[in-house]
C-alpha positions, 0 to 999 in steps of 0.5 A: 525760216523766220527771223527768230528761228534757231540756225545751225552755223556750218560750212559746206564744200562747194568746190567744183559744184554748180551754183546758180545765181539769178540776177545781174546787179551788184548784189548778185555780183557779190554773191557770185564772187563769194561762191567763186572764191569758195571754189564753186562753178558759178552760172549766172542767169540774168536779163540785164548785166551790171558793170560789176557783174560784167567785170567779175565774169570777165576776170574769172571766166564766169558763165553769164547767160543773158536771158530770163530765168527758166525753171529748168535752170534748177537742173543739176545745180548744188545751190541757188542764190535768188538775187534779182531785183524782182521780189516775186521772182526770187520768192518763186525760185526759192519755193521751187528750189525747196521743193527739189531739196536744193539749198537756196539763198534769197537776197531780199527775203532771207526768211524765204530761203534755207541758207544765208551767205555770211560776211567772211573773214578769210584766213584760209584754211581758217574762215570766220563767218559773221551773220545777223540772220539776214536782219542786218547785213550792214551790221554783219559787214561792220562787225566783220571789218572789226574782226578783220582788223584784229586777226592777222593774216598769218593765222592762216599759215599757223593753221597750215603748220598745225595741219601738217603735223597733226598726225605726228602729234596724234601718234605722240599723244594718246589722249585728246586732252594732252594733244589739246594742251600741247597745241594750246601751249605751242600755238599760244607760245613761241611757235605761234609768236614766231609765225605771227611775226612772219618767221614761218621757217623759224616757227616750223623749226621750233615745232620740229625741235620740240617734237624730236625731243618729245619723241626721243624722251618717249622712246627712252621711257619705253612707255606707250602711254607716256605724254612728254609735255603734259603735266602729271598735275594740273593747274588752278586759275583763281580768277576774279569775274568782277561785279557782273558786267562781262565788259569789265573782265581783264584780258587775262581772265578771259584767256584763262576762262577759254582754256579751263577744263573744269569751272567752279563758280559762285552765285555772284558770277553772272550768266553773261560771264559764264557764257564766255567760258570754254563751251566744253568745260565741265561747270560746277556750281559752288555758290554760297548764300547766308545759311545756304551753302551749295558746298562748304569751303572745305569741300570746294578746296577739296574739289580744286585739289581733286581736279588738279591732281587729275591733270586738269586745268581748273578755273575757280571763278569768283565774283568781284576780286578773289582776295577781297572778301572772296576767301581766295586766300583760304583756297590757295593756302590749300593748293600751296600745301598740296603742291598744286600750281596756281595763278591769281587774276585780280578782278574789279571788286564790287566796291570799285565797280558798283561805286563807279557805275553809281557815280559815287567816288570812294574818295574825294578831296572835299569829302573823304581822304580814307576808305574802309572796306568791311563785311556785314556778314562775319564768320559766326553770322554776327555783325560785331564790327569795330563800330568806333573805327567806322565812325570817323570824319572824312571817311567812306565806309563800304560794307559788303554783304550788308543787306540783311544786317542793314537795320543793325548796321544803321542802329549801331553806327548812330549809337556810336556817334555817327549823325543820323543825317549821314548820306548812305547808298545801297546798290543792288546788282551793280554794273548790270542792267538790273542795277538799282541805287537807293540813296537815303540818310542813315535814319531813313535807309531801312525804310527806303530799301524796304520800299525798293524791294531790292535783292542781293547782291548788294553793296552799302556806301556810307559817307559824304561822297554819296551826296555826289551821286545825283550829280555824277550818276551816268549809268542808266540801266533801266528806266523802271529803276529810276524811282529809287535813285534818290 
């Protein structure tokens, strides 16, 4: 096992199975305690017994054999932890254990073993494991401590409640999707809320009442395939994914991303954000570029309707905000006309996100009292904007999708009276580790952008607020990009 090898995270049953720990120091004591708590029969072999190990053995009646390790100690054991203060001995134990197909953990050399004991957040029967692959146990413990603080102990009681009624619900709902939806509704709804508040009896009574009502309804309908709490029609979540940084997602966006059955996403949604959607969700790329549409808008609308009418929860994941140059309004018009329920979750639009990460306030008392959002890519592929409205004093102009049309944009603004020395910034891949900010004047921006060789997605900011970039820029994504920051 190497530090960079792939690992399969799994739990194994060690109850009443013999686990050998070689070593008697504090590290060995921690591993012995870990194994004892999991139900293993722990046997410790060590020449010296630390106070920690002595106290553990006395408290839990753990067998401690005070002598040097012997190869025969590997006989009839289920797993081994080599945790002595002798690295060579630990390595030899690991080699011998692997030759006998015995799982082995090595305290000071995780690559030499076959398994790692992670940090555990115990909410039995729920267990949450955190591991750094042996590279940084301290970091694992720090992260586990943070998770520990956010996971209530009552989650264990909630899991036990679900386990008690699992078979009954399986009989009630014939399809796995309906069972999952029922559990998600209850565990994240009133039943879960009551349990997390410590009202376990009320939580169970509420669940029982729901089950009784559902079973009675099913009998009344006399339909074996009836799924009483499942909707015949699904729901669509129109979610703004923000400008690229997954840390900028809202809590609500993340929650819906984790429960969708189907995900339709566009090209502005980053890979880091896509990794946060539910692992077994069906993902469909529907990205659109200028003159290269993966799917036309009508086809996207039809897909949303199709999957929702199949009873699925459909996530329409869009970069930025769905209602700012995202065509979200067109999509929910279709859903509304088809009678399909939907939710809209706003996202941080590119103007806010990119401007913030570039250190360019969109409004400022000394520089701009108004801000105008426009798109540089119109429906007919023209850039026929109201140029006179853009050329106003004390105003910031933000142009979406303006990279290709930048030469026309700069020429038309100057032709309609905007000074050629007006500050302008073009931000490429804003808020991400690939962010590049190109700052220039209106008459020099095209040449500077050409030199920088930036790529879409981009955002253009025009106005005196751009002069604040040099002073207020705080985000340094990549030193290689710094040459294009001024």
